[in-house]
Z-matrix of the N, CA and C atoms (Angstrom, degrees):
N
C 1 1.449
C 2 1.521 1 109.64
N 3 1.311 2 118.20 1 128.33
C 4 1.455 3 119.12 2 -179.80
C 5 1.514 4 110.60 3 -88.06
N 6 1.308 5 116.04 4 152.06
C 7 1.455 6 121.51 5 -177.29
C 8 1.505 7 109.44 6 -99.87
N 9 1.358 8 117.58 7 124.54
C 10 1.448 9 121.31 8 -179.09
C 11 1.514 10 111.56 9 -115.04
N 12 1.321 11 117.76 10 -9.75
C 13 1.454 12 121.22 11 -175.33
C 14 1.517 13 112.61 12 -60.03
N 15 1.324 14 117.86 13 -47.92
C 16 1.456 15 121.11 14 -175.47
C 17 1.527 16 111.09 15 -64.38
N 18 1.319 17 117.36 16 -32.99
C 19 1.458 18 120.07 17 -177.61
C 20 1.522 19 111.24 18 -66.19
N 21 1.318 20 116.85 19 -31.74
C 22 1.463 21 119.68 20 178.15
C 23 1.523 22 111.27 21 -76.02
N 24 1.326 23 117.37 22 -35.35
C 25 1.443 24 119.88 23 -164.10
C 26 1.516 25 116.29 24 -93.73
N 27 1.328 26 118.77 25 -29.48
C 28 1.449 27 118.93 26 -172.41
C 29 1.520 28 112.67 27 -117.07
N 30 1.339 29 116.49 28 141.10
C 31 1.473 30 119.78 29 170.25
C 32 1.516 31 109.99 30 -64.68
N 33 1.332 32 115.30 31 160.43
C 34 1.465 33 119.91 32 -171.78
C 35 1.508 34 115.53 33 -60.23
N 36 1.345 35 118.67 34 -35.79
C 37 1.450 36 117.88 35 -175.03
C 38 1.505 37 112.49 36 -70.47
N 39 1.336 38 118.11 37 -22.19
C 40 1.464 39 120.44 38 174.24
C 41 1.520 40 109.37 39 -69.92
N 42 1.326 41 116.75 40 -38.63
C 43 1.458 42 120.10 41 177.73
C 44 1.521 43 111.00 42 -62.61
N 45 1.319 44 117.31 43 -34.59
C 46 1.463 45 120.13 44 177.30
C 47 1.515 46 110.44 45 -61.74
N 48 1.325 47 116.74 46 -42.37
C 49 1.452 48 120.62 47 176.54
C 50 1.519 49 111.08 48 -58.10
N 51 1.331 50 116.29 49 -44.09
C 52 1.454 51 120.95 50 -174.19
C 53 1.519 52 111.28 51 -70.81
N 54 1.330 53 117.45 52 -39.93
C 55 1.458 54 120.31 53 -178.64
C 56 1.522 55 111.63 54 -71.14
N 57 1.341 56 116.60 55 -20.37
C 58 1.454 57 120.06 56 -179.96
C 59 1.520 58 112.48 57 -84.12
N 60 1.339 59 117.63 58 -3.96
C 61 1.468 60 121.01 59 -176.92
C 62 1.515 61 111.16 60 -68.15
N 63 1.346 62 114.79 61 140.61
C 64 1.452 63 121.79 62 174.20
C 65 1.517 64 107.93 63 -125.07
N 66 1.322 65 117.08 64 104.55
C 67 1.461 66 121.11 65 -173.36
C 68 1.514 67 111.27 66 -86.46
N 69 1.346 68 114.99 67 148.79
C 70 1.460 69 120.61 68 173.37
C 71 1.519 70 108.78 69 -74.37
N 72 1.350 71 116.49 70 165.15
C 73 1.450 72 120.70 71 179.27
C 74 1.526 73 109.69 72 -60.62
N 75 1.325 74 116.42 73 131.59
C 76 1.454 75 121.41 74 -178.38
C 77 1.528 76 110.47 75 -93.58
N 78 1.349 77 118.47 76 151.37
C 79 1.463 78 120.47 77 177.22
C 80 1.517 79 111.02 78 -67.53
N 81 1.318 80 117.17 79 156.34
C 82 1.462 81 121.87 80 178.46
C 83 1.518 82 109.56 81 -79.05
N 84 1.338 83 116.59 82 122.81
C 85 1.447 84 122.12 83 179.21
C 86 1.518 85 109.96 84 -122.63
N 87 1.324 86 116.97 85 153.14
C 88 1.458 87 121.96 86 -179.46
C 89 1.524 88 109.40 87 -115.90
N 90 1.328 89 116.41 88 127.81
C 91 1.451 90 121.70 89 179.77
C 92 1.533 91 110.01 90 -132.29
N 93 1.315 92 115.67 91 157.95
C 94 1.454 93 121.64 92 170.62
C 95 1.525 94 107.54 93 -107.06
N 96 1.320 95 116.43 94 121.84
C 97 1.457 96 121.32 95 -176.23
C 98 1.534 97 110.89 96 -106.69
N 99 1.321 98 115.34 97 140.93
C 100 1.463 99 122.19 98 171.80
C 101 1.515 100 107.49 99 -117.89
N 102 1.316 101 117.31 100 118.98
C 103 1.462 102 121.11 101 -178.32
C 104 1.521 103 110.15 102 -80.57
N 105 1.318 104 114.83 103 143.27
C 106 1.465 105 118.80 104 174.02
C 107 1.516 106 109.68 105 -145.82
N 108 1.328 107 115.56 106 134.00
C 109 1.454 108 123.11 107 174.01
C 110 1.519 109 109.05 108 -133.61
N 111 1.313 110 117.09 109 134.98
C 112 1.464 111 120.39 110 175.37
C 113 1.521 112 108.77 111 -62.72
N 114 1.324 113 118.64 112 127.38
C 115 1.464 114 120.71 113 -178.66
C 116 1.531 115 112.85 114 -53.73
N 117 1.320 116 116.13 115 128.19
C 118 1.455 117 121.77 116 178.47
C 119 1.511 118 115.21 117 83.92
N 120 1.344 119 117.56 118 -5.55
C 121 1.469 120 120.77 119 -178.27
C 122 1.523 121 110.35 120 -81.63
N 123 1.321 122 116.59 121 149.88
C 124 1.463 123 120.49 122 175.78
C 125 1.521 124 111.54 123 -86.72
N 126 1.338 125 117.21 124 -19.07
C 127 1.467 126 122.13 125 176.70
C 128 1.524 127 108.30 126 -155.65
N 129 1.330 128 116.57 127 145.84
C 130 1.458 129 122.30 128 179.91
C 131 1.514 130 109.04 129 -135.05
N 132 1.328 131 117.44 130 133.79
C 133 1.460 132 122.32 131 176.33
C 134 1.516 133 110.15 132 -127.39
N 135 1.338 134 116.60 133 132.47
C 136 1.459 135 121.30 134 179.19
C 137 1.532 136 108.52 135 -91.80
N 138 1.339 137 116.57 136 130.43
C 139 1.459 138 120.61 137 179.90
C 140 1.517 139 113.38 138 -98.06
N 141 1.342 140 117.75 139 -54.72
C 142 1.455 141 120.66 140 -176.34
C 143 1.516 142 112.08 141 -156.63
N 144 1.338 143 115.13 142 169.48
C 145 1.465 144 122.26 143 179.07
C 146 1.527 145 107.92 144 -144.62
N 147 1.336 146 117.36 145 140.37
C 148 1.460 147 119.12 146 179.17
C 149 1.530 148 110.84 147 -102.36
N 150 1.329 149 115.94 148 -175.74
C 151 1.468 150 120.18 149 -174.34
C 152 1.512 151 113.25 150 -68.94
N 153 1.333 152 117.19 151 -14.69
C 154 1.464 153 120.81 152 176.98
C 155 1.517 154 112.45 153 -92.58
N 156 1.317 155 117.31 154 0.90
C 157 1.456 156 121.34 155 179.35
C 158 1.504 157 114.63 156 84.09
N 159 1.335 158 117.48 157 11.33
C 160 1.463 159 121.20 158 177.39
C 161 1.537 160 108.27 159 -79.41
N 162 1.314 161 116.47 160 128.90
C 163 1.465 162 122.79 161 -175.49
C 164 1.518 163 110.05 162 -108.72
N 165 1.328 164 116.40 163 142.13
C 166 1.460 165 121.53 164 172.73
C 167 1.518 166 109.13 165 -126.63
N 168 1.324 167 115.28 166 157.10
C 169 1.452 168 120.27 167 179.55
C 170 1.512 169 110.27 168 -179.00
N 171 1.324 170 115.52 169 -152.37
C 172 1.450 171 120.53 170 178.90
C 173 1.519 172 110.20 171 -144.13
N 174 1.297 173 115.90 172 155.62
C 175 1.464 174 119.72 173 175.80
C 176 1.521 175 109.00 174 -138.99
N 177 1.310 176 114.31 175 158.13
C 178 1.458 177 121.03 176 178.56
C 179 1.513 178 109.00 177 -108.86
N 180 1.337 179 116.63 178 127.67
C 181 1.451 180 119.47 179 -178.39
C 182 1.528 181 110.86 180 -84.19
N 183 1.325 182 116.70 181 -177.13
C 184 1.469 183 120.99 182 -175.66
C 185 1.521 184 113.18 183 -68.86
N 186 1.354 185 117.13 184 -11.94
C 187 1.459 186 121.56 185 176.07
C 188 1.521 187 112.31 186 -100.64
N 189 1.349 188 115.36 187 13.31
C 190 1.465 189 123.19 188 178.66
C 191 1.521 190 112.74 189 65.80
N 192 1.338 191 117.08 190 27.43
C 193 1.460 192 122.26 191 175.92
C 194 1.524 193 108.46 192 -98.92
N 195 1.327 194 116.76 193 133.36
C 196 1.457 195 121.63 194 -177.20
C 197 1.521 196 111.36 195 -93.42
N 198 1.348 197 116.29 196 135.15
C 199 1.458 198 122.81 197 -178.79
C 200 1.525 199 110.15 198 -129.96
N 201 1.340 200 115.80 199 151.04
C 202 1.464 201 120.96 200 169.70
C 203 1.523 202 109.59 201 -75.90
N 204 1.328 203 116.03 202 153.88
C 205 1.457 204 119.49 203 169.43
C 206 1.519 205 110.38 204 -147.02
N 207 1.340 206 114.25 205 158.62
C 208 1.460 207 122.34 206 173.76
C 209 1.519 208 107.52 207 -126.83
N 210 1.327 209 116.59 208 134.17
C 211 1.458 210 122.52 209 178.62
C 212 1.524 211 108.42 210 -115.40
N 213 1.331 212 116.82 211 114.58
C 214 1.455 213 122.05 212 -178.44
C 215 1.522 214 109.60 213 -136.94
N 216 1.330 215 116.52 214 120.59
C 217 1.453 216 120.34 215 179.05
C 218 1.511 217 113.51 216 59.38
N 219 1.311 218 116.99 217 32.20
C 220 1.456 219 121.44 218 179.53
C 221 1.513 220 114.31 219 84.55
N 222 1.339 221 117.38 220 -3.42
C 223 1.461 222 121.38 221 -179.87
C 224 1.516 223 110.68 222 -100.32
N 225 1.334 224 116.77 223 131.28
C 226 1.466 225 122.07 224 178.27
C 227 1.530 226 109.24 225 -98.11
N 228 1.333 227 115.36 226 129.25
C 229 1.458 228 120.94 227 175.06
C 230 1.521 229 108.27 228 -119.37
N 231 1.329 230 116.80 229 122.15
C 232 1.456 231 120.62 230 175.87
C 233 1.524 232 109.69 231 -80.44
N 234 1.328 233 115.31 232 135.10
C 235 1.464 234 121.80 233 -178.78
C 236 1.526 235 107.92 234 -121.01
N 237 1.310 236 116.48 235 110.55
C 238 1.460 237 121.26 236 -178.30
C 239 1.521 238 110.96 237 -113.58
N 240 1.335 239 115.74 238 121.47
C 241 1.456 240 119.50 239 173.39
C 242 1.531 241 107.83 240 -65.91
N 243 1.344 242 118.37 241 133.68
C 244 1.474 243 121.33 242 -174.59
C 245 1.536 244 113.04 243 -55.15
N 246 1.313 245 116.11 244 126.13
C 247 1.467 246 125.33 245 174.56
C 248 1.533 247 113.60 246 63.17
N 249 1.324 248 118.17 247 16.98
C 250 1.470 249 120.44 248 177.94
C 251 1.520 250 110.48 249 -78.70
N 252 1.330 251 115.55 250 149.59
C 253 1.467 252 120.25 251 174.05
C 254 1.520 253 110.32 252 -74.57
N 255 1.332 254 116.85 253 -31.73
C 256 1.458 255 122.68 254 176.09
C 257 1.512 256 107.54 255 -164.66
N 258 1.335 257 116.28 256 163.13
C 259 1.456 258 119.71 257 177.28
C 260 1.523 259 110.31 258 -152.58
N 261 1.339 260 114.66 259 165.27
C 262 1.459 261 121.17 260 -176.01
C 263 1.523 262 109.39 261 -143.60
N 264 1.328 263 117.66 262 131.50
C 265 1.466 264 123.11 263 173.34
C 266 1.523 265 108.41 264 -100.45
N 267 1.336 266 117.21 265 128.96
C 268 1.448 267 121.18 266 -169.22
C 269 1.523 268 113.41 267 -113.72
N 270 1.334 269 117.50 268 -36.98
C 271 1.468 270 119.78 269 -174.68
C 272 1.520 271 109.02 270 -148.85
N 273 1.341 272 116.19 271 153.52
C 274 1.462 273 122.42 272 176.42
C 275 1.520 274 108.84 273 -138.36
N 276 1.332 275 117.59 274 134.70
C 277 1.457 276 119.49 275 178.79
C 278 1.525 277 111.02 276 -92.92
N 279 1.331 278 116.33 277 -177.71
C 280 1.465 279 120.68 278 -174.58
C 281 1.523 280 112.54 279 -70.94
N 282 1.316 281 117.55 280 -15.18
C 283 1.458 282 121.85 281 178.59
C 284 1.524 283 112.14 282 -96.33
N 285 1.326 284 116.89 283 4.85
C 286 1.455 285 120.62 284 176.13
C 287 1.513 286 114.93 285 86.59
N 288 1.340 287 117.90 286 9.93
C 289 1.463 288 120.80 287 176.85
C 290 1.524 289 108.76 288 -81.95
N 291 1.318 290 116.27 289 129.03
C 292 1.462 291 123.50 290 -175.69
C 293 1.523 292 108.94 291 -111.26
N 294 1.337 293 116.60 292 137.49
C 295 1.458 294 120.19 293 173.37
C 296 1.523 295 109.68 294 -117.66
N 297 1.314 296 114.86 295 154.23
C 298 1.453 297 120.27 296 -179.85
C 299 1.511 298 109.90 297 -176.89
N 300 1.334 299 115.51 298 -151.18
C 301 1.461 300 120.85 299 -179.12
C 302 1.512 301 109.55 300 -150.80
N 303 1.319 302 114.74 301 149.04
C 304 1.458 303 121.63 302 172.67
C 305 1.516 304 108.57 303 -114.50
N 306 1.325 305 115.88 304 156.12
C 307 1.460 306 121.46 305 177.34
C 308 1.518 307 108.06 306 -123.93
N 309 1.341 308 117.17 307 131.74
C 310 1.453 309 119.68 308 178.49
C 311 1.522 310 110.96 309 -89.06
N 312 1.324 311 116.92 310 -178.16
C 313 1.462 312 120.67 311 -175.97
C 314 1.527 313 112.99 312 -67.71
N 315 1.343 314 116.53 313 -17.70
C 316 1.462 315 120.67 314 177.37
C 317 1.531 316 111.74 315 -88.48
N 318 1.348 317 116.13 316 -0.60
C 319 1.463 318 120.40 317 178.68
C 320 1.511 319 114.56 318 85.21
N 321 1.336 320 118.56 319 12.14
C 322 1.462 321 122.38 320 179.93
C 323 1.524 322 109.95 321 -90.95
N 324 1.335 323 116.93 322 131.26
C 325 1.463 324 121.41 323 -179.64
C 326 1.524 325 110.97 324 -95.56
N 327 1.323 326 114.65 325 147.82
C 328 1.468 327 121.67 326 177.14
C 329 1.520 328 108.27 327 -140.42
N 330 1.316 329 116.75 328 132.12
C 331 1.458 330 120.67 329 -179.89
C 332 1.519 331 112.13 330 -73.44
N 333 1.337 332 115.56 331 160.85
C 334 1.455 333 120.00 332 176.04
C 335 1.526 334 110.96 333 -152.38
N 336 1.337 335 113.64 334 160.47
C 337 1.467 336 122.42 335 166.34
C 338 1.520 337 106.13 336 -116.72
N 339 1.334 338 116.27 337 133.83
C 340 1.474 339 120.63 338 179.23
C 341 1.520 340 108.55 339 -123.23
N 342 1.327 341 117.33 340 123.96
C 343 1.466 342 121.48 341 178.04
C 344 1.515 343 109.65 342 -153.60
N 345 1.333 344 115.31 343 134.56
C 346 1.462 345 122.19 344 177.87
C 347 1.527 346 112.34 345 54.28
N 348 1.334 347 115.77 346 40.06
C 349 1.456 348 120.90 347 175.98
C 350 1.516 349 115.08 348 80.46
N 351 1.345 350 118.18 349 5.83
C 352 1.462 351 121.05 350 -176.47
C 353 1.525 352 111.01 351 -119.96
N 354 1.343 353 115.48 352 134.97
C 355 1.463 354 121.34 353 174.71
C 356 1.528 355 109.58 354 -96.25
N 357 1.323 356 115.43 355 137.63
C 358 1.457 357 122.19 356 170.78
C 359 1.518 358 107.57 357 -122.14
N 360 1.320 359 117.40 358 122.96
C 361 1.459 360 120.86 359 -176.79
C 362 1.525 361 112.10 360 -69.54
N 363 1.318 362 114.90 361 143.99
C 364 1.473 363 122.93 362 172.41
C 365 1.532 364 105.57 363 -125.19
N 366 1.331 365 117.34 364 83.70
C 367 1.461 366 120.50 365 -173.35
C 368 1.524 367 114.40 366 -82.73
N 369 1.337 368 117.52 367 -6.88
C 370 1.451 369 120.82 368 -175.66
C 371 1.512 370 111.29 369 94.30
N 372 1.348 371 118.05 370 171.89
C 373 1.465 372 121.65 371 -179.82
C 374 1.527 373 111.68 372 -61.13
N 375 1.312 374 115.37 373 166.93
C 376 1.464 375 121.16 374 179.34
C 377 1.520 376 110.84 375 -53.20
N 378 1.312 377 116.12 376 130.55
C 379 1.466 378 120.99 377 -179.68
C 380 1.515 379 114.89 378 92.58
N 381 1.317 380 117.57 379 -4.62
C 382 1.464 381 120.34 380 -179.79
C 383 1.513 382 111.00 381 -66.72
N 384 1.343 383 116.45 382 139.56
C 385 1.456 384 120.78 383 178.42
C 386 1.519 385 111.63 384 -92.85
N 387 1.315 386 117.76 385 -26.78
C 388 1.464 387 122.30 386 176.81
C 389 1.515 388 107.79 387 -158.11
N 390 1.334 389 116.73 388 163.95
C 391 1.462 390 120.21 389 -178.45
C 392 1.519 391 110.27 390 -158.05
N 393 1.319 392 114.96 391 155.39
C 394 1.465 393 123.08 392 174.21
C 395 1.519 394 108.07 393 -136.03
N 396 1.336 395 117.94 394 131.22
C 397 1.464 396 122.63 395 173.77
C 398 1.522 397 108.64 396 -94.35
N 399 1.324 398 117.62 397 120.61
C 400 1.460 399 121.66 398 -174.97
C 401 1.528 400 114.20 399 -103.48
N 402 1.319 401 117.38 400 -36.21
C 403 1.456 402 119.65 401 -173.78
C 404 1.506 403 111.83 402 -139.86
N 405 1.334 404 115.89 403 153.94
C 406 1.465 405 121.76 404 176.76
C 407 1.522 406 108.40 405 -149.02
N 408 1.334 407 117.26 406 133.43
C 409 1.457 408 119.00 407 177.16
C 410 1.525 409 110.42 408 -95.52
N 411 1.335 410 116.51 409 -177.34
C 412 1.454 411 119.27 410 -174.50
C 413 1.529 412 113.35 411 -72.97
N 414 1.331 413 117.17 412 -10.94
C 415 1.465 414 121.51 413 174.79
C 416 1.526 415 111.64 414 -90.11
N 417 1.344 416 116.21 415 -2.63
C 418 1.455 417 120.42 416 178.62
C 419 1.501 418 114.42 417 85.95
N 420 1.336 419 118.29 418 10.89
C 421 1.469 420 121.07 419 176.57
C 422 1.526 421 108.22 420 -77.68
N 423 1.324 422 116.64 421 128.44
C 424 1.464 423 123.17 422 -173.93
C 425 1.521 424 109.80 423 -108.32
N 426 1.326 425 116.61 424 141.59
C 427 1.468 426 120.94 425 171.20
C 428 1.523 427 108.84 426 -125.09
N 429 1.337 428 114.77 427 156.17
C 430 1.453 429 118.76 428 -179.91
C 431 1.507 430 111.27 429 -178.12
N 432 1.319 431 115.73 430 -152.89
C 433 1.459 432 121.13 431 -179.11
C 434 1.522 433 109.43 432 -140.97
N 435 1.330 434 115.90 433 155.91
C 436 1.466 435 120.17 434 177.05
C 437 1.523 436 109.01 435 -146.24
N 438 1.323 437 115.56 436 160.00
C 439 1.462 438 121.42 437 173.84
C 440 1.521 439 108.74 438 -106.48
N 441 1.339 440 115.45 439 137.33
C 442 1.456 441 119.63 440 179.25
C 443 1.524 442 111.09 441 -90.67
N 444 1.323 443 117.29 442 -169.32
C 445 1.459 444 121.93 443 -177.07
C 446 1.521 445 112.59 444 -64.61
N 447 1.343 446 117.30 445 -20.02
C 448 1.458 447 121.54 446 178.71
C 449 1.539 448 111.91 447 -97.08
N 450 1.333 449 115.73 448 10.52
C 451 1.459 450 122.83 449 -177.06
C 452 1.530 451 112.61 450 62.38
N 453 1.328 452 116.59 451 28.95
C 454 1.461 453 121.59 452 175.61
C 455 1.526 454 109.61 453 -95.43
N 456 1.331 455 116.50 454 141.51
C 457 1.458 456 122.86 455 -176.68
C 458 1.519 457 111.96 456 -89.76
N 459 1.334 458 115.75 457 134.86
C 460 1.462 459 122.39 458 176.11
C 461 1.522 460 108.74 459 -134.88
N 462 1.314 461 116.78 460 150.25
C 463 1.449 462 120.49 461 172.28
C 464 1.524 463 109.89 462 -83.02
N 465 1.343 464 115.46 463 159.88
C 466 1.467 465 118.90 464 174.93
C 467 1.520 466 110.90 465 -146.22
N 468 1.316 467 113.94 466 157.52
C 469 1.462 468 123.16 467 170.12
C 470 1.519 469 106.98 468 -124.55
N 471 1.312 470 117.23 469 131.89
C 472 1.466 471 121.95 470 180.00
C 473 1.518 472 108.59 471 -117.35
N 474 1.327 473 115.60 472 113.90
C 475 1.468 474 121.84 473 178.57
C 476 1.513 475 108.08 474 -119.19
N 477 1.335 476 115.90 475 111.69
C 478 1.454 477 118.97 476 -172.34
C 479 1.516 478 108.83 477 68.20
N 480 1.325 479 117.26 478 -116.05
C 481 1.462 480 121.67 479 176.76
C 482 1.527 481 111.50 480 -114.43
N 483 1.329 482 116.35 481 11.46
C 484 1.459 483 120.59 482 -175.17
C 485 1.518 484 111.01 483 -105.74
N 486 1.329 485 116.73 484 125.50
C 487 1.458 486 122.46 485 176.96
C 488 1.523 487 110.58 486 -93.95
N 489 1.319 488 115.33 487 142.89
C 490 1.457 489 122.45 488 171.75
C 491 1.524 490 107.34 489 -125.47
N 492 1.321 491 117.28 490 125.21
C 493 1.462 492 121.03 491 -179.25
C 494 1.525 493 109.58 492 -79.81
N 495 1.330 494 116.17 493 134.86
C 496 1.451 495 122.57 494 -178.12
C 497 1.523 496 109.82 495 -116.93
N 498 1.309 497 117.36 496 108.56
C 499 1.458 498 123.52 497 178.05
C 500 1.523 499 109.06 498 -139.92
N 501 1.336 500 119.39 499 109.01
C 502 1.463 501 120.17 500 175.73
C 503 1.527 502 110.81 501 -58.89
N 504 1.306 503 117.63 502 152.14
C 505 1.470 504 120.31 503 179.59
C 506 1.527 505 112.00 504 -55.76
N 507 1.327 506 116.21 505 131.75
C 508 1.458 507 121.01 506 178.26
C 509 1.501 508 115.51 507 82.60
N 510 1.320 509 118.65 508 2.20
C 511 1.469 510 120.69 509 -177.45
C 512 1.509 511 111.44 510 -75.64
N 513 1.342 512 115.63 511 146.79
C 514 1.459 513 120.75 512 175.14
C 515 1.527 514 110.98 513 -109.47
N 516 1.324 515 117.25 514 -10.95
C 517 1.460 516 123.70 515 170.69
C 518 1.519 517 107.66 516 -160.45
N 519 1.327 518 116.85 517 146.21
C 520 1.467 519 120.90 518 -177.35
C 521 1.521 520 110.27 519 -138.85
N 522 1.326 521 116.36 520 136.66
C 523 1.460 522 122.31 521 175.30
C 524 1.524 523 107.91 522 -129.36
N 525 1.342 524 117.36 523 107.53
C 526 1.469 525 122.37 524 177.10
C 527 1.514 526 108.47 525 -83.98
N 528 1.333 527 117.03 526 125.05
C 529 1.455 528 120.73 527 -167.71
C 530 1.524 529 115.83 528 -115.41
N 531 1.335 530 118.23 529 -25.73
C 532 1.454 531 118.84 530 -175.84
C 533 1.516 532 112.13 531 -151.09
N 534 1.344 533 116.51 532 151.14
C 535 1.463 534 122.87 533 177.50
C 536 1.523 535 108.69 534 -143.78
N 537 1.344 536 116.69 535 136.77
C 538 1.462 537 118.97 536 177.97
C 539 1.527 538 110.23 537 -100.79
N 540 1.338 539 116.21 538 -178.40
C 541 1.457 540 119.87 539 -174.39
C 542 1.522 541 113.26 540 -70.77
N 543 1.339 542 116.88 541 -16.27
C 544 1.463 543 120.44 542 175.44
C 545 1.524 544 112.08 543 -85.06
N 546 1.335 545 116.32 544 -4.98
C 547 1.455 546 120.86 545 179.50
C 548 1.507 547 114.76 546 88.47
N 549 1.351 548 117.80 547 8.93
C 550 1.456 549 120.81 548 174.95
C 551 1.524 550 109.57 549 -75.20
N 552 1.331 551 116.69 550 133.55
C 553 1.460 552 122.08 551 -175.48
C 554 1.519 553 109.85 552 -116.95
N 555 1.340 554 116.65 553 135.97
C 556 1.458 555 120.63 554 172.41
C 557 1.522 556 108.71 555 -109.82
N 558 1.334 557 114.07 556 152.63
C 559 1.466 558 120.13 557 -175.67
C 560 1.512 559 108.68 558 -159.01
N 561 1.332 560 116.69 559 165.15
C 562 1.455 561 120.01 560 165.41
C 563 1.524 562 108.50 561 -127.80
N 564 1.328 563 114.80 562 154.75
C 565 1.450 564 119.29 563 -171.16
C 566 1.522 565 110.90 564 -150.29
N 567 1.323 566 115.44 565 153.10
C 568 1.447 567 121.09 566 179.44
C 569 1.512 568 110.70 567 -88.64
N 570 1.331 569 114.71 568 136.65
C 571 1.455 570 120.19 569 179.89
C 572 1.525 571 108.93 570 -155.37
N 573 1.324 572 117.24 571 118.98
C 574 1.469 573 122.71 572 176.72
C 575 1.530 574 112.50 573 54.05
N 576 1.334 575 117.07 574 43.73
C 577 1.453 576 121.15 575 175.23
C 578 1.504 577 115.68 576 81.08
N 579 1.333 578 119.15 577 3.22
C 580 1.465 579 122.29 578 178.59
C 581 1.522 580 109.14 579 -129.25
N 582 1.332 581 115.69 580 162.56
C 583 1.454 582 120.94 581 175.15
C 584 1.517 583 109.52 582 -104.84
N 585 1.330 584 116.78 583 129.14
C 586 1.451 585 123.51 584 179.04
C 587 1.521 586 108.84 585 -120.94
N 588 1.333 587 116.53 586 164.82
C 589 1.454 588 121.65 587 178.89
C 590 1.517 589 110.54 588 -116.75
N 591 1.329 590 115.46 589 155.52
C 592 1.458 591 119.99 590 -178.52
C 593 1.525 592 110.39 591 -145.59
N 594 1.323 593 115.16 592 153.26
C 595 1.458 594 123.98 593 172.93
C 596 1.522 595 107.31 594 -113.90
N 597 1.320 596 117.16 595 126.47
C 598 1.459 597 122.40 596 -179.11
C 599 1.519 598 109.19 597 -113.83
N 600 1.330 599 117.02 598 123.85
C 601 1.470 600 121.20 599 -176.22
C 602 1.525 601 113.22 600 -100.54
N 603 1.312 602 116.14 601 13.70
C 604 1.453 603 120.46 602 -178.35
C 605 1.517 604 113.11 603 101.91
N 606 1.337 605 115.75 604 -15.80
C 607 1.464 606 120.71 605 180.00
C 608 1.521 607 112.21 606 -131.34
N 609 1.325 608 116.65 607 -43.04
C 610 1.460 609 120.18 608 -174.75
C 611 1.522 610 111.28 609 -131.44
N 612 1.344 611 115.59 610 156.41
C 613 1.452 612 123.23 611 176.64
C 614 1.531 613 109.52 612 -102.61
N 615 1.320 614 116.49 613 133.77
C 616 1.457 615 122.00 614 176.97
C 617 1.514 616 109.08 615 -120.95
N 618 1.331 617 117.17 616 124.02
C 619 1.459 618 121.47 617 179.02
C 620 1.523 619 110.09 618 -68.02
N 621 1.349 620 117.15 619 135.68
C 622 1.470 621 121.94 620 -178.64
C 623 1.532 622 109.83 621 -134.26
N 624 1.319 623 115.81 622 49.55
C 625 1.461 624 120.02 623 179.67
C 626 1.523 625 112.05 624 -70.73
N 627 1.351 626 115.68 625 148.33
C 628 1.454 627 121.18 626 172.96
C 629 1.532 628 107.92 627 -69.27
N 630 1.340 629 118.83 628 127.18
C 631 1.470 630 120.55 629 -178.48
C 632 1.527 631 112.11 630 -57.32
N 633 1.318 632 116.69 631 128.85
C 634 1.457 633 121.62 632 176.55
C 635 1.509 634 115.42 633 81.87
N 636 1.324 635 117.81 634 -3.96
C 637 1.469 636 120.19 635 -178.18
C 638 1.521 637 111.48 636 -83.58
N 639 1.333 638 115.80 637 145.89
C 640 1.463 639 120.10 638 176.94
C 641 1.523 640 110.58 639 -72.09
N 642 1.325 641 117.34 640 -35.56
C 643 1.457 642 122.76 641 178.59
C 644 1.523 643 108.40 642 -141.53
N 645 1.318 644 117.65 643 147.57
C 646 1.460 645 122.73 644 178.58
C 647 1.523 646 109.94 645 -129.95
N 648 1.336 647 116.11 646 136.45
C 649 1.461 648 122.18 647 -178.19
C 650 1.529 649 108.78 648 -125.70
N 651 1.332 650 118.62 649 108.35
C 652 1.459 651 121.86 650 174.55
C 653 1.525 652 108.03 651 -88.93
N 654 1.345 653 116.40 652 125.56
C 655 1.466 654 119.86 653 -174.13
C 656 1.521 655 114.42 654 -110.74
N 657 1.326 656 118.21 655 -30.20
C 658 1.462 657 118.53 656 -176.45
C 659 1.510 658 109.68 657 -155.94
N 660 1.339 659 116.53 658 168.77
C 661 1.457 660 122.00 659 -178.67
C 662 1.524 661 108.34 660 -148.39
N 663 1.346 662 116.08 661 139.67
C 664 1.461 663 119.98 662 -178.97
C 665 1.524 664 111.69 663 -97.34
N 666 1.340 665 116.46 664 -175.29
C 667 1.462 666 120.33 665 -176.43
C 668 1.520 667 112.49 666 -69.86
N 669 1.331 668 117.56 667 -17.80
C 670 1.461 669 121.34 668 177.14
C 671 1.515 670 111.97 669 -89.70
N 672 1.339 671 116.55 670 8.53
C 673 1.470 672 123.09 671 -179.90
C 674 1.536 673 111.47 672 64.67
N 675 1.333 674 116.08 673 33.29
C 676 1.464 675 121.84 674 174.53
C 677 1.515 676 108.26 675 -99.20
N 678 1.319 677 117.36 676 125.25
C 679 1.451 678 121.65 677 -175.24
C 680 1.528 679 111.54 678 -90.82
N 681 1.329 680 116.02 679 147.30
C 682 1.457 681 122.23 680 170.03
C 683 1.517 682 107.22 681 -99.29
N 684 1.330 683 115.89 682 125.11
C 685 1.459 684 119.82 683 -174.08
C 686 1.517 685 111.37 684 -131.93
N 687 1.321 686 115.04 685 157.57
C 688 1.470 687 122.93 686 170.27
C 689 1.510 688 107.06 687 -124.90
N 690 1.317 689 114.55 688 159.54
C 691 1.457 690 118.51 689 175.61
C 692 1.508 691 110.23 690 -135.67
């Protein structure tokens, strides 16, 4: 199965950072996997799952067009942002609110929240050229990333209609990926040629890199403030 999610969500120079990573040997872990593919799709990617077991993600159809989907109780529902060239669903909270991004025919991404059949745009702070919504907690606070007029990446938090820019000290790019119900935010950011991860509690940033890893990517955080990371 080929992965199309990253191609929609990140500018090219972030991919360069990721492909340059050299990870240390990981411990042996045992998991039970359940495979799932959207019927008729050429590729399927899982984005997130909430406490009720509802799954969101994206799939690629036979014409190589990417669509959002929701899987609930064995039923697949396709979710298409109106007139988008492609879209991706990334996370779902316990109230069924889904966040993700759409891409237009010019290749520009825009974040969104989808709930009860309605899309709400998340275009990023004033002046943003593109944006992606990555996480949403049960209070509806959204986190994500946007590009400014200089094509530089910054993290953001959206509470109501107010944006807060999230950039750890010394960062040259930031991608905020997850937020829990306590408002703790996880992110990864570029610094001195490497990618590091951070936990933001609303006031301060705390580095949470994997020990010995060349690069660390924090993707999500639970209600116990435990982060999910890759290296």
